C-alpha positions, 0 to 999 in steps of 0.5 A: 500500500503506498502513501496515496492509499492505493495498491501499486501494480506488480513490479514485473508490469512496470517499465524498468525506467519507471520502476525505480521512480515514484509512481507519480512522475514529475510533470512533463515525463508522460507524453502519452496522456493528454486532456482536451483543452475543453476540459478546462473552461476559462473560468475554472481553477485546476488544482496542481495534482500530478497525473499518473503516467499512461505506461503504468496504467496500460494493464488495467490499473486505474488510479483513484479519482482524487488524483485527477484535477479538481475543477471549481466552476466560478460564475462568469463576470456577466452572470455576476453583473446580472445577479447584482442588477437583480438584487438592486431591482428587488422592491424595497420593504414597505414596512414603516420605520421601526417595525419589528417583524419578530415582535410583530409590533411597532417599536421606537424608530431608530435613525438610519446610521450609527453615527446619527444615532450616537449624535442624537444620544449625545445631544440628549445627554444622560450617558456621561453626565446629567440630562437637561431635564435633571438639571432644571427639574423643580429648580427653586426659582427664588434662587435662580438669580443667585451667584454662589461665592466663587462662581461667575454665573447664576442658574438663570444666566447659564440656562439662558446662555445655553438656549441662546448659543444652541439657537445660534448654532441651529440657525447658522446650520439652516441658512447662510443669511443668519447673523449671529449676535455680538460676542460675548455680550449677545450670548448672555442675559442682561440680568442674573435673575429672570424677570418672572417664573414665566420667563424661566419656563419660556426659556426652558420651552424654547431650549427644548424646541430648538433641540428637537428641531436640530435633532430633526436636521440630524435625522434628515437623510438628505443632509450630509453630515460631512459636507461643508457649508458654503458659508462661514469658514466651511464647517460641517453639520457634524461639527455643529452637532459636536459643538452643541454636545460639548457646549451643553455638557460643559454648562450643564455641569456648571448648572448642577454645581450652582444648584447644589450650592444654592440649595444648601 
């Protein structure tokens, strides 16, 4: 039994020149065995398996089929192109966004794209810091105008500054005709305390409205996050979103600190 798993013919049936060699001669030593060229089409792969010499096979010896070349038929370029076109031509699903086929019920709609989803989560906060709602919920209005010792701003100043700056970024991202207020005096309220409780509530309501409007822009698939604006110094919508995230996060931390100090 040879290493290949088949029995070699008797030594008297072998040619003396072949007997001293391996039963599988090197390529080119057999000139009697030929395969037609049609056996290997242009898009086939042949494994480099050596063929047995025809002289060793003339007395009824048949090598196993594992010694013959293995052909792997690959699709032609035309067939591949036709398959891709057929996939693109398939009708899109008519199910609404957020429809979960497994649970057979509507779930919360998720924005298209991981980057847009992460931006929405960062704009709403709550991952690495307190949210806006947590910072202003049940805030004592009689202390909204107090500047704690060692801190430059009151809670009202921080709230109104966040609202003005966020609205400025929103309007700048929407139109080239928008004109920003003068910096820095145009981004802070005139007094450290609100004139009334209604003014405090109106500022919170406008902040939430502007944030929801900016989130709608982020979720709009027609708006390219990385395309530069043709106005300003060439910023992108992605840069403006990150600016709101960083600015609100910074001042929310200040607002939480002011709240802890004035509530003591």
